C-alpha positions in Angstrom: 31.3 -9.7 -9.6 33.1 -9.1 -12.8 32.8 -11.7 -15.4 36.0 -13.2 -16.7 35.6 -12.0 -20.3 34.7 -8.4 -19.1 37.3 -5.4 -19.0 38.3 -4.5 -15.4 39.0 -0.9 -16.5 35.6 -0.3 -18.1 33.9 -1.7 -15.1 35.9 0.6 -12.7 35.2 3.6 -15.0 31.4 2.8 -14.9 31.5 2.3 -11.2 33.1 5.7 -10.6 30.7 7.5 -13.1 27.7 5.9 -11.4 29.0 6.9 -7.9 29.5 10.4 -9.2 26.0 10.5 -10.5 24.5 9.3 -7.3 26.5 11.9 -5.5 25.3 14.6 -7.9 21.7 13.6 -7.5 22.0 13.8 -3.7 23.5 17.3 -4.0 20.8 18.3 -6.3 18.0 17.1 -3.9 19.7 18.9 -1.1 19.6 22.2 -3.1 16.1 21.8 -4.4 14.9 21.2 -0.8 15.9 24.7 0.2 12.9 26.3 -1.7 9.2 25.7 -0.6 8.3 24.7 -4.3 11.3 22.2 -4.1 10.0 20.5 -1.0 6.7 19.9 -2.8 8.5 18.5 -5.9 10.4 16.2 -3.6 7.4 14.9 -1.9 5.8 14.3 -5.2 8.7 12.4 -6.5 8.8 10.4 -3.2 5.1 9.6 -3.7 5.9 8.4 -7.3 8.7 6.2 -6.2 6.5 4.7 -3.4 3.7 4.2 -5.9 6.1 2.4 -8.2 7.4 0.2 -5.3 3.9 -0.8 -4.4 3.2 -1.8 -8.0 6.3 -3.7 -8.2 5.4 -5.5 -5.0 1.7 -6.0 -6.3 3.0 -7.6 -9.5 5.3 -9.9 -7.7 2.7 -11.2 -5.3 -0.3 -11.4 -7.6 
């Protein structure tokens, strides 16, 4: 939700830019996945994200 004192135009521009960046990341992942080394890199990146998620969960529970 947009706060009352915030600019709707700037919010909309930021939303569009963020959406474009997410699409760009998805396209880049698809292109990297074509090469054997890219698949290894994507698996490593997935492992890093999963480890980070486990650490966040651990800190929230502990």
